[in-house]
C-alpha positions, 0 to 999 in steps of 0.5 A: 500500500502506498503512503500518501503522506510521503513525497513521491516522484513520477518520471516519464520514460520516453524522451526523459529516461531513454531517448532524450535529446542528444548533445546536438538536440536531435531525438533518438527514434531507434527505440520506437522505430527499430527492432527489439535489438536496436531498442535494447541497445539504445542508450539512456538519456545522458545523466539519467541514471545518475540523477535518478539514483540521487532522486531515488535516495532523496525520495526514499525509494518512492519513485515510479516510472509512469509512461504512456505507450502501446503494447509493443512499446510497453514490452520494449520498455520493460525489457530495456529497463531490465537490460540496462539494470535500471532498477539496480543502477538507480535504486528505484524499486523493481517493478515501480512502473505504471503504463497507460494508453493515454497521456491524460491517464497518467493522472490516474496513476499519480493520484493512486500513488500519491505522486507529488513531483512529476518529470515529463516532457509533454505539456499535455501531461502537465496540464492533466496534472494541474491541481493533482501534482503540485510540483511538475518539471517540464523536461527537454527542449520544447517546440513552444514556450512553457506556460507560466 
C-alpha cells in the first residue's frame, strides 16, 4: 500500500529516461522505430541514471516510472529497463512502473500513488496534472514556450 503522506516522484520514460535529446538536440527514434535489438541497445538519456539514483535516495525509494505507450512499446520498455539494470543502477524499486494508453491517464496513476513531483516532457501531461501534482518539471527542449 502506498503512503500518501510521503513525497513521491513520477518520471516519464520516453524522451526523459531513454531517448532524450542528444548533445546536438536531435531525438533518438531507434527505440520506437527499430527492432527489439536496436531498442535494447539504445542508450539512456545522458545523466539519467545518475540523477535518478540521487532522486531515488532523496525520495526514499518512492519513485515510479509512469509512461504512456502501446503494447509493443510497453514490452520494449520493460525489457530495456531490465537490460540496462535500471532498477539496480538507480535504486528505484523493481517493478515501480505504471503504463497507460493515454497521456491524460497518467493522472490516474499519480493520484493512486500519491505522486507529488512529476518529470515529463509533454505539456499535455502537465496540464492533466494541474491541481493533482503540485510540483511538475517540464523536461527537454520544447517546440513552444512553457506556460507560466
